[in-house]
Backbone as a ProteinNet text record, in pm:
[ID]
protein_1_A
[PRIMARY]
MTGLALMLCVVTGCFSDTRYKQGTGDKPSQVTSINSGPLIGSQGLVTRIDTRTVQSKVFETSDLPQALVLSVHGKCEFSTNHTSFAVLKAGQVFLEGAVIRTGEGARADLFFRRIGTTVRLQADTEIGLAKMTRIMNGSTPVFETLLDVRAGRIFTVVRSLVAGSTLEIKNAAGRAVVEGGGGKGRYIITADGTHVTDKNSAVPLKVIGETGVTIITPGQRFSAKDGKVFSLNPSDAVQELIHFDELDALTEQLMPPEK
[TERTIARY]
8707.9	8804.2	8727.8	8774.4	8703.5	8715.4	8631	8635.9	8771.9	8840.3	8972	9074.2	9067.1	9168.1	9136	9010.9	8968.3	9052.9	9087.1	9163	9309.4	9366.6	9512	9553	9608.7	9661.2	9804.4	9898.5	10038.9	10083.6	10174.1	10221.6	10280.5	10344.7	10405.9	10326.5	10204.8	10122.4	10018.8	9962.2	9865.5	9905.2	9859.9	9887.2	9765	9754.8	9651.6	9719.4	9691.5	9767.3	9716.4	9626.2	9588.4	9704.5	9807.7	9924	10015.9	10003.7	10103.1	10054	10131.4	10108.2	10238.5	10226.9	10345.9	10449.1	10566.9	10674.8	10672.1	10571.1	10565	10527.2	10558.7	10517.5	10597	10559.5	10628.4	10565.4	10648.6	10596.7	10551.3	10432.1	10385.2	10474.1	10454.2	10526.3	10497.6	10593.2	10577.6	10490.6	10456.4	10370.3	10264.2	10140.1	10028	9945.1	9835.9	9753.9	9606.9	9527.6	9383.7	9320.9	9241.4	9170.6	9037.4	9043.8	8923.1	8884	8923.8	8891	8996.2	8972.8	9072	9098.5	9221.8	9253.7	9192.1	9155.4	9095.9	9206.3	9223.2	9332.7	9292.4	9391.4	9368.5	9477.5	9495.5	9597.1	9735.8	9827.2	9963.9	9973.3	10078.9	10102.8	10028.4	9896	9812.6	9722	9724.4	9630.1	9571.6	9445.6	9382.2	9280.3	9242.5	9141.6	9011.7	8902.1	8770.3	8748.4	8757.5	8746.1	8608.9	8507	8374	8370.1	8445.2	8449.9	8539.1	8649.1	8750.5	8714.9	8634.5	8612.5	8573.5	8476.3	8430	8538.1	8620.5	8725.5	8837.3	8867.1	8974.3	8948.8	8823.8	8794.8	8746.6	8749.1	8718	8842.7	8960.3	9084.1	9139.6	9259.5	9321	9354.5	9402.1	9438.7	9580.8	9652.6	9788.9	9790.5	9877.3	9891	9936	9871.3	9901	9891.7	9964	9958.4	9905.5	9790.4	9724.7	9755.6	9800.1	9826.9	9694.6	9655.1	9528.2	9540.4	9648.4	9665.1	9812.4	9844.8	9982.5	9977.5	10051.9	10060	10205.4	10234.8	10371.2	10450.4	10581.8	10669.6	10697.3	10647	10669	10712.9	10793.3	10850.5	10845.7	10867.1	10875.6	10982	11028.2	11122	11088.1	11102.4	11084.6	11214.6	11321.4	11451.1	11561	11523.7	11617	11726.5	11705.3	11804.6	11742.8	11643	11577.9	11441.7	11403.2	11276	11186.8	11055.1	10956.3	10853.9	10773.5	10674.4	10564.8	10535.6	10428.9	10294.7	10194.3	10060.8	9955.6	9848	9736.3	9678.4	9637.8	9581.4	9679.7	9809.6	9907.8	9899.1	9931.3	9927.9	10064.8	10121	10255.3	10253.7	10349.2	10370.2	10500.8	10533.2	10656.4	10778.8	10869.1	10993.8	11001.8	10889.8	10890.5	10941.9	10992.8	11038.5	10960.5	10911.6	10832.6	10891.8	10904.4	10959.8	10887.4	10886.5	10822.3	10927.9	10903.2	10997.4	10966.4	11036.1	11018.1	10875.7	10808.5	10672.3	10567.5	10603.9	10511.3	10460.6	10359	10313.1	10236	10221.6	10146.9	10076.5	9956.3	9878.1	9868.2	9895.7	9889.4	9788.2	9714.6	9622.7	9670.7	9693.7	9742.5	9623.3	9594.3	9482.6	9503.8	9392.8	9389.8	9431.8	9497.3	9529	9464.1	9378.7	9302	9386.4	9496.4	9591.5	9620.6	9617.4	9650.2	9775.5	9865.9	9993	10010.3	10043.2	10074.3	10223.6	10289.3	10429.5	10434.8	10496.6	10513.7	10626.9	10654.5	10756.3	10894	10972.9	11110.2	11116.6	11027.5	11019.6	11045.8	11111.5	11131.8	11104.5	11021.6	10995.1	11012.6	11051.2	11058.4	10952.6	10884.5	10786.2	10864	10926	11023.2	10960.9	10840.5	10775.2	10624.2	10557	10410.9	10368.2	10341.3	10312.3	10178.7	10122.8	9996.8	10023.3	9993.9	10009.8	9880.3	9861.4	9739.1	9765.9	9682.7	9683.6	9557.9	9570.6	9451.3	9372.1	9248.3	9163.7	9161.1	9240.7	9238.7	9365	9352.3	9471.5	9522.4	9653	9715.5	9821.8	9850.6	9937.8	10054.1	10171.7	10292.4	10345.6	10350.7	10391	10504.9	10610.5	10724.7	10753.4	10746.8	10781.1	10912.9	11003.2	11134	11133.1	11127.5	11127.2	11272.3	11318.8	11459.6	11487.7	11385.8	11400	11261.6	11257.4	11132.3	11040.9	10909.3	10808.9	10681.8	10617.1	10490.6	10384.9	10260.1	10143.3	10077.2	10033.7	9975.1	9845.2	9739.6	9612.2	9580.4	9565.9	9535	9392.6	9307.1	9166.3	9123.6	9185.7	9132.5	9241.8	9344.8	9451.7	9402.3	9381	9319.3	9414.7	9357.6	9437.1	9538.6	9661.9	9769.2	9851.5	9798	9870.3	9956	10060.3	10148.2	10183.6	10194.5	10250.4	10375.5	10490.4	10616.1	10672.9	10727.3	10785.5	10927.6	11022.6	11164	11217.3	11297.5	11367.5	11495.1	11553.4	11681.3	11673.3	11554.1	11538.5	11521.2	11494.1	11466.6	11339.3	11245.2	11118.7	11002.4	10908.5	10783.6	10682.6	10614.9	10526.2	10384.1	10288.2	10145.7	10091.1	10031.6	9978.8	9828	9779	9639.1	9548.2	9419.4	9318.5	9282.9	9349.9	9325.6	9246.7	9209.3	9135	9217.2	9167.5	9227.6	9352	9449.8	9569.9	9607.6	9662.1	9705.8	9844.8	9941.6	10080.8	10155.5	10260.5	10356.5	10493.4	10565.6	10698.1	10793.7	10909.7	11010.2	11130.5	11207	11324.4	11430.2	11438.5	11544.5	11509.7	11390.2	11360.9	11260.3	11178.1	11071	10941.6	10867.5	10742.2	10635.2	10515.8	10402.6	10282.7	10215.4	10087.3	9979.4	9888.5	9783.6	9695.4	9641.7	9560.8	9432.5	9389.1	9267.4	9294.9	9416.1	9450	9400.5	9357.1	9320.1	9436.6	9531.6	9643.8	9773.9	9851	9980.5	10080.1	10187.7	10294.4	10410.3	10460.2	10572.5	10697.3	10800.4	10925.6	11030.9	11086	11188.6	11322.5	11410.7	11541.2	11655.2	11774.7	11893.7	11889.9	11821.8	11820.1	11699	11613.4	11497.3	11368.1	11256.8	11124.4	11065.6	11014.7	10948.8	10803.3	10710.1	10568.1	10525.1	10469.7	10425.6	10273.3	10217.7	10073.3	10008.9	9875.7	9808.2	9839.8	9871.8	9903.5	10048.6	10136.5	10277.9	10367.3	10486.3	10588.5	10717.6	10787.2	10914.1	11022.6	11133.3	11248	11362.9	11408.3	11519.8	11646.9	11662.2	11781.8	11794	11680.7	11680.6	11654.5	11592.3	11557.9	11449.2	11364.5	11261.4	11124.2	11020.7	10882.8	10825.8	10761.5	10704.1	10555	10481.9	10342.9	10343.6	10242	10234.2	10215.8	10281.7	10262.3	10127.2	10038	9903.8	9905.2	9998.8	10003.4	10038.9	10130.5	10164.4	10046.6	9975.3	9864.4	9755.7	9733.6	9630.4	9663.8	9789.5	9829.6	9827.4	9870.3	9872.8	9732.3	9638.1	9500.1	9440.6	9478.2	9426.1	9465.6	9592.2	9638.2	9567.8	9557.7	9495.1	9349.2	9276.9	9135.4	9117	9205.6	9199.2	9224.3	9325.1	9356.1	9246.1	9188.9	9077.4	8962.1	8930.8	8820.8	8850.1	8974.5	9011.8	9000.9	9050.7	9047.8	8904.2	8818.6	8679.1	8608.9	8640.7	8580.1	8620.9	8743.3	8794.4	8774.2	8725.9	8700.5	8575.7	8570.5	8452	8334.7	8213.4	8096.1	8068.8	8022.9	7990.6	7865.3	7869.2	7757	7659.1
12489.4	12405.1	12311.6	12290.1	12207.3	12061.6	11976.2	11833.3	11775	11826.1	11775.5	11809.1	11929.4	11974.2	11931.8	11885.6	11854.1	11746	11643.9	11533.2	11565.4	11640.7	11656.9	11793.6	11796.2	11920.8	11894.1	11949.6	11918.5	11965.6	11887	11919.6	12059.9	12104.6	12237	12336.3	12304.5	12392.1	12310.9	12361.8	12286.9	12291	12187.3	12190.9	12143	12183.9	12132.6	12042.3	11908.3	11816.6	11811.6	11902.2	11909.8	11961.4	12021.9	12070.7	11957.2	11844.8	11739.1	11630.6	11604.5	11491.8	11413.2	11283.5	11199.8	11257.3	11292.7	11341.5	11490.1	11562.9	11706.4	11778	11907	11988.5	11956.9	12020.3	12000.3	11884.4	11797.5	11683.9	11729.4	11684.9	11726	11671.3	11724	11675.2	11527.3	11453.6	11310.2	11273.7	11367.7	11336.1	11444.2	11399.8	11489.8	11435.6	11504.1	11461.7	11477.2	11377	11386.1	11473.8	11568.3	11656.8	11592.4	11492.1	11417	11431.4	11542.8	11563.7	11501.4	11502.5	11450.5	11302.6	11262	11120.9	11054.7	10927.9	10854.4	10787.5	10824.6	10771.2	10647.3	10572.1	10455	10453.1	10344.1	10338.9	10345.5	10415.2	10425.2	10505.3	10476.6	10548	10479.1	10493.4	10429.9	10534.3	10546.3	10633.8	10558.2	10589	10529.4	10628	10612.1	10697.6	10620.5	10693.7	10634.2	10609.7	10484.4	10454.3	10489.1	10491.6	10529	10675.5	10758.1	10900.3	10926.1	10853	10880.2	10823.8	10718.5	10646.4	10736.4	10824.2	10908.3	11004	11053.2	11147.1	11078.4	10953.3	10880.3	10871.9	10852.7	10828.7	10953.2	11068.2	11192.6	11261.9	11213.5	11284.4	11246.9	11297.2	11277.9	11132.1	11106.3	10971	10933.7	11021.8	10990.2	10869.7	10771.1	10661.9	10716.7	10672.6	10723.3	10610.2	10625.3	10530.5	10604.7	10562.9	10624.5	10545.8	10614.7	10550.3	10531.1	10405.5	10375.4	10374	10314.5	10306.6	10294.2	10342.2	10338.2	10287.9	10183.2	10126.6	10133.2	10208.5	10220.1	10323.6	10317.3	10416.5	10382.2	10466.8	10450	10583.5	10578.6	10699.9	10694.8	10812.5	10819.4	10921.1	10908.1	11003.9	11025.2	11147.5	11178	11225.3	11232.3	11274.4	11172.8	11055.9	10946.6	10984.9	11092.2	11137.4	11155.3	11241.3	11267.9	11200.6	11156	11087.2	11166.6	11155.9	11221.9	11118.9	11156.5	11064.9	11035.5	10907.8	10865.3	10873.4	10927.8	10941.8	10890	10836.5	10794.1	10914.7	10893.4	11001.2	11062.9	11037.6	11089.4	11011	11079	11019	11036.9	10926.5	10930.2	10900.6	10961.9	10937	10860.3	10832	10760.2	10827.1	10744.9	10795.9	10797.8	10786.3	10791.2	10659.8	10668.4	10551.2	10547.8	10429.7	10414.4	10300.6	10321.4	10216.5	10209.3	10089.1	10065.2	10025.9	10061.5	10030.1	9898.5	9874.1	9750.8	9743.2	9632.5	9612.7	9697.2	9765.6	9855.9	9793.1	9856.3	9816.7	9932.2	9927.4	10030.9	9967	10018	9969.5	10078.6	10042.4	10135.9	10086.9	10179.3	10146	10215.1	10136.3	10189.9	10214.3	10341.6	10381.4	10333.9	10315.2	10281.1	10138.7	10068.6	9928.7	9838.8	9895.8	9817.4	9724.1	9775.3	9691.5	9749.2	9663	9702.6	9628.3	9701.6	9643.8	9671.2	9567.7	9583.3	9564.5	9665.7	9656.8	9604.3	9489.9	9436	9510.8	9472	9539.7	9531.7	9638	9645.2	9623.6	9687.8	9676	9811.8	9809.7	9932.2	9902.1	9985.4	9970.8	10105.3	10098.5	10217.3	10209	10319.5	10325.9	10359.9	10257.8	10279.9	10324.8	10276.3	10312.7	10309	10418.2	10425.8	10510	10443.9	10516.1	10475.4	10567.3	10545.4	10575	10478.1	10498.4	10457.8	10503.7	10472.8	10362.4	10261	10155.1	10173.6	10254.4	10296.7	10391.4	10354.7	10437.8	10387.8	10283.6	10221.9	10255.2	10310.4	10336.1	10206.9	10187.8	10074.6	10129.7	10053.2	10102.4	10006.5	10065	9987.8	10032.7	9938.4	9969.2	9877.9	9936.6	9860.3	9902.5	9805	9827.8	9758	9827.2	9773.6	9740.5	9610.8	9567.6	9553.5	9649.7	9655.1	9583.7	9572.9	9502.8	9458.4	9347.1	9305.8	9224.1	9240.2	9156	9235.4	9208.7	9273.4	9169	9200.9	9127.2	9211.8	9149.1	9222.5	9156.8	9238	9190.6	9271.4	9203.5	9266.6	9227.9	9327.7	9297.4	9339.7	9441.6	9491.7	9543.6	9464.1	9502.5	9476.9	9584	9571.4	9504.6	9442.2	9373.7	9469.9	9423.4	9506.6	9575.1	9585.7	9647.1	9542.8	9589.5	9498.1	9557.1	9468.4	9501.7	9417.9	9482.7	9412.7	9447.8	9346.7	9366.1	9311.1	9400.1	9364.7	9325.6	9218	9177.9	9103.3	9031.3	8965.7	8856.8	8803.6	8695.8	8747.3	8875	8933.3	9015.1	8983.9	9056.9	8958.9	8982	8906.9	8988	8923.8	8994.7	8941.9	9034.8	9003.6	9073.7	8997.6	9053.7	9072.1	9184.7	9218.5	9135.4	9135	9069.4	8929	8876.5	8737.5	8717.7	8824.9	8810.4	8849.4	8810.1	8852	8769.8	8836.4	8767.7	8810.8	8718.6	8747.3	8686.2	8772.5	8729.9	8781.6	8707.5	8752.4	8753.9	8863.3	8875.3	8936.2	8874.5	8924	8978.3	9061.6	9122.6	9019.3	8911.1	8812.5	8707.9	8718.5	8632.1	8521.7	8530.9	8434.3	8488	8403	8442.5	8339.9	8388.1	8300.4	8346.3	8250.1	8276.8	8209.9	8288.8	8236.3	8138.8	8040.8	7938.3	7994.7	8111.6	8172.7	8267.7	8268.4	8353.6	8290.6	8376.8	8330.8	8346.2	8431.5	8462.4	8412.9	8328.7	8286	8400.6	8382.3	8481.1	8432.8	8521.3	8487.2	8557.4	8479.1	8534.9	8523.6	8638.1	8642.8	8669.8	8569.9	8582	8549.4	8539.5	8513.1	8375.2	8280.7	8143.6	8114.3	8213.9	8192.1	8236.6	8178.8	8216.9	8103.4	8138.2	8042	8084.4	7993.5	8021.3	7963.9	8048.8	8007	8004.4	7886.8	7869.9	7884	7900.7	7915.9	7802	7841.8	7743.2	7701.4	7776.1	7740.7	7853	7812.2	7904	7878.6	7986.4	7974.9	8044.7	7975.8	8033.2	8049.3	8171.9	8196.8	8130.6	8119.4	8059.2	7912.8	7841.2	7699.5	7678.2	7776.1	7762.7	7661.3	7636.3	7534.3	7590	7523.7	7558.4	7451.6	7496.4	7404.2	7434.6	7337	7361.3	7438.3	7521.3	7600.5	7512.5	7549.2	7484.5	7527.3	7434.4	7471.7	7569.3	7553.9	7644.4	7785.9	7799.7	7932.1	7993.4	7911.5	7960.7	8023.4	7969.9	8024.5	8167.7	8192.4	8326.8	8423.1	8375.7	8460.2	8496.7	8404.8	8429	8549.4	8569.9	8683.4	8814.9	8827.3	8949.1	8967.5	8859.9	8870.1	8912.6	8856.4	8890.2	9036.6	9087.1	9228.4	9318.6	9284.6	9365.1	9354.4	9235.6	9217.6	9310.9	9317.8	9402.3	9549.7	9591.8	9730.8	9764	9674.4	9699.3	9708.1	9618.9	9619.2	9749.1	9803.5	9928.8	10046	10039.7	10151.5	10137.9	10023.1	10006.9	10085.3	10143.7	10218.3	10125.5	10172.4	10087.6	10044.9	9921.7	9872.6	9942.8	9974.4	10042.2	9942.2
10429.1	10358.3	10266.6	10144.6	10048.1	10085	10018.7	10045.6	10015.7	9910	9874.2	9980.3	10032	10128.2	10270.1	10293.3	10428.6	10492.5	10411.9	10468.3	10487	10392.4	10390.9	10442.5	10558.7	10614.7	10655.1	10581.9	10602.6	10739.9	10800.9	10934.5	10939	10832.7	10831	10747.3	10713.4	10629.8	10558.7	10446.4	10368.6	10222.7	10145.4	10004.4	9929.4	9805.7	9716.7	9616.8	9625.5	9543.2	9399.6	9360.2	9220.4	9136.6	9201.6	9127.7	9087.3	9155.2	9138.3	9044.2	8941.6	8854.5	8845.9	8817.3	8814	8717.6	8774.1	8690.2	8662.9	8712.5	8688	8816.4	8822.8	8936.5	9061	9170.1	9296.2	9370	9424.3	9498.9	9637.7	9683.7	9815.6	9926.7	10045.5	10161.5	10181.7	10241.7	10258.8	10378.1	10462.3	10575.9	10590.9	10608.4	10628.8	10743.3	10774.3	10886.7	10852	10889.3	10866.2	10973.1	10927.8	11019.7	11055.9	11143.7	11175.9	11322.1	11383.1	11522.1	11612.6	11743.5	11838.4	11816.1	11839.9	11836.8	11958.5	11942.1	12052.5	12130.4	12255.8	12334.9	12412.4	12457.1	12539.5	12645.2	12714.2	12818.8	12757	12824.8	12777	12649.7	12571.3	12446.9	12333.1	12332.7	12230.8	12169	12037.9	11968.7	11851.9	11821.2	11705	11650.6	11525.6	11467.7	11454.5	11454.4	11437.7	11289	11246.4	11104.1	11049.3	11132.5	11084.1	11042.5	11115.6	11082.6	10962.7	10953.6	10852.5	10715.6	10711.2	10586.4	10471	10492.4	10381.7	10335.2	10426.8	10388.7	10311.6	10348.5	10281.2	10132.6	10092	9951.6	9878	9943.9	9876.8	9824.9	9861.5	9831.9	9696.3	9666.4	9536.2	9510.2	9388.7	9348.5	9387.7	9455.9	9498.1	9592.2	9569.7	9665.8	9800.6	9905.9	10040	10141.2	10252	10363.2	10485.3	10534.1	10648.6	10774.9	10880.7	11008.9	11082.3	11100.8	11167.3	11318.5	11369.2	11514.1	11549.2	11668.2	11719	11862.6	11892	12026.7	12071.2	12175.6	12223.6	12145.9	12160.1	12098.6	11952.5	11862.7	11719.2	11660.7	11556	11497.9	11346.4	11283.9	11138.8	11099.4	10974.8	10918.4	10771.5	10726.3	10584.1	10520.6	10601.5	10546.2	10572.9	10629.9	10655.9	10754.4	10827.4	10924.7	11063.1	11071.7	11199.6	11205.2	11326.5	11346.1	11440.5	11417.4	11501.7	11547.5	11646.1	11702.5	11600.2	11582.6	11491.7	11563.4	11494	11551.7	11454.7	11511.3	11428.8	11355	11231.3	11150.8	11053.9	11072	10976.9	10845.9	10736	10603	10538.5	10485.3	10429.1	10280.2	10210.4	10069.1	10051.4	9928.4	9894.9	9957.9	10012.4	10066.9	10218	10285.9	10431.7	10490.4	10613.9	10688.9	10820.1	10857	10979	11060.2	11192	11276.3	11409.6	11466.9	11595.8	11698.3	11823.5	11930	11998.2	12106.6	12183.5	12237.9	12213.1	12262.2	12192.3	12084.2	12015.4	11885.4	11826	11693.3	11632.4	11499.6	11427.6	11309	11278.9	11164.6	11059.2	10933.4	10820.6	10718.9	10660.4	10551.8	10424.9	10319.5	10193	10100.2	10083.6	9998.8	9856.4	9788.3	9645.2	9615.7	9710	9684.7	9790.4	9875.7	9971.6	10056.2	10110.3	10182.3	10320.5	10421	10557.6	10602.6	10667.2	10712	10861.1	10936.1	11078.7	11100.4	11154.3	11193.2	11336.1	11355.4	11488.5	11560.6	11684.1	11764.2	11696.8	11714.3	11662.4	11511.9	11441	11295.3	11231.1	11115.7	11037.7	10891.8	10829.5	10686.6	10616.7	10490.7	10406.9	10298.8	10273.6	10165	10038.7	9980.1	9873.9	9742.6	9714	9588.2	9605.8	9567.8	9571.8	9451.9	9340.1	9217.7	9158.8	9081.2	9008.5	8861.8	8774.6	8632	8563.4	8441.7	8368.1	8266.5	8267	8166.7	8083	7978.1	7905.3	7992.8	8022.2	8108.5	8252.1	8281.8	8414.8	8492.3	8613.5	8694.3	8757.2	8753	8821.9	8915.8	9020.2	9126	9148.1	9168.4	9197.7	9332.9	9426.8	9563.6	9605.3	9661.5	9711	9854.6	9946	10085.9	10115.6	10182.9	10218.3	10367.7	10399.8	10539.7	10584.8	10662.2	10701.3	10832.1	10916.6	11044.5	11089	11163.3	11223.3	11134.8	11157.3	11092.4	11066.7	10953.8	10921.2	10886.1	10920.4	10874.4	10766.5	10659.4	10547.9	10502.8	10489	10435.2	10310.5	10196.7	10068.8	10030.9	10010.8	9980.5	9841.2	9783.1	9655.7	9563.7	9544	9452.4	9309.3	9234.6	9102.7	9004.6	8901.6	8800.6	8739.5	8725.4	8671.7	8778.8	8899.6	9010.7	9080.8	9148.1	9222.3	9358.2	9456.1	9586.6	9603.1	9620	9639.6	9776.5	9843.2	9975.6	9973.5	9996.5	9988.1	10124.7	10126.8	10249.1	10211	10305.7	10281	10174.3	10150.6	10052.8	9911.6	9895.5	9764.3	9769.2	9678.5	9675.3	9673.5	9764.9	9764.5	9685.1	9590.9	9498.8	9510.4	9524.6	9518.1	9394.6	9305.7	9181.8	9193.2	9142.7	9155.2	9067.1	9104.1	9023.2	9067	9171.4	9209.9	9336.4	9405.8	9529.6	9650.4	9768	9893.9	9927	9990.3	10035.2	10175.9	10254.5	10391.4	10408.9	10448.7	10447.6	10570.5	10607.5	10708.6	10642.4	10659.3	10598	10700.6	10714	10807.1	10731.1	10799.7	10736	10701.6	10780	10757.9	10652.3	10591	10477.6	10500.2	10605.1	10626.5	10567	10495.4	10432.2	10466.1	10497.8	10527.1	10445.2	10381.9	10317.5	10401.2	10456.1	10542.3	10464.7	10534.6	10469.1	10407.2	10454.2	10400.4	10283.9	10233.3	10119.5	9989.4	9897.9	9764.4	9667.5	9702.6	9613.6	9676.5	9607.1	9660.8	9660.4	9733.7	9739.9	9653.7	9568.6	9481.9	9532.5	9567.3	9617.4	9508	9469	9365.8	9432.6	9429.7	9494.5	9400.4	9455.8	9374.7	9310	9374.1	9322.1	9234.7	9214.7	9129.6	9195.4	9151.2	9199.2	9283.2	9401	9489	9507.8	9484.3	9503.1	9637.7	9724.1	9857.2	9855.3	9852.8	9842.4	9980.7	9987.6	10117	10213.6	10338.4	10440.9	10443.2	10374.9	10369.6	10420.7	10466.2	10515.5	10438.6	10402.6	10331.9	10411.7	10432	10502	10404.5	10386.8	10295.4	10344.8	10476.4	10534.2	10493.6	10498.5	10463	10314.7	10251.6	10111.3	10085.6	10187.1	10176.2	10214.1	10162.7	10193.5	10286.6	10397.1	10495.2	10513.1	10564	10603.8	10735.4	10755.9	10877.7	11000	11109.3	11237.5	11293.8	11331.5	11380.1	11496.8	11590.7	11706	11664.3	11567.7	11517	11443.1	11368.5	11287.9	11373.5	11494.1	11582.5	11622.2	11663.2	11703.2	11584.7	11469.8	11351.6	11306.7	11324.8	11283.3	11354.8	11481.4	11557.5	11491.1	11454.5	11387.8	11253.1	11176.8	11045.6	11055.9	11151.1	11165.4	11205.2	11289.7	11327.7	11207.1	11126.2	11008.3	10904	10889.9	10797.5	10832.6	10961.6	11006.3	10979.9	11006.1	10980.3	10832	10748.1	10603.7	10553.7	10602.2	10557.8	10595	10713.5	10756	10665	10612.7	10534.9	10384.9	10339.9	10197.1	10159.7	10037.8	9996.7	9983.7	10016.5	10005.9	9863.5	9848.3	9714.9	9661.7	9532.8	9470.5	9411.2
[MASK]
+++++++++++++++++++++++++++++++++++++++++++++++++++++++++++++++++++++++++++++++++++++++++++++++++++++++++++++++++++++++++++++++++++++++++++++++++++++++++++++++++++++++++++++++++++++++++++++++++++++++++++++++++++++++++++++++++++++++++++++++++++++++++++++++++++

């Protein structure tokens, strides 16, 4: 199997994504699997992939935006037809249109290729990969990503969103936007409209809602219900820091080495 095909082996077959270009050809399946050997198991329903083994394969593949499942804790599921759900496993790779959800007491970590972003779905969370596109700005590729948080809460760490690219996260408050080119960002976003920008973020979070635009600077929390911005509670910040540090470490392991 070639280096291009080594990473992507479709659950129902294999495809060569050299046939697919934005707006032309047949779109590949929305879920694939990395052929990186056995998954590493732990107690209970826990699977994770060895990021040291996967790193080189992640960056040898096509330029298609993809979401790689890094780890699964507890009962988690996915759907590519918005009707039936199947068991989510570490090593699966999703394209635009997939839906991922976690059960009670469960969580899952996703790595979004090409935009250097890791997302943790907390328990009882559902997100849709509403938009994952790559367009050319002259000779530079830029990426537009939209995640639809339908239930629950996500932690997000952005490390290398290139200038011109955007990460948008939709919830009850509207859309939270992270614009590329400004450095690292760490955020918490809930389906009901709560947004947090971690104090260690370099990039503020911009929330676009019905009443206008709200900028959430590092160390602040915004509640759509109250329509106000507050400083983070120190006790909450300690617990949140643990999740952020774990995601930071995962993202750093999967980023391509600097030349």
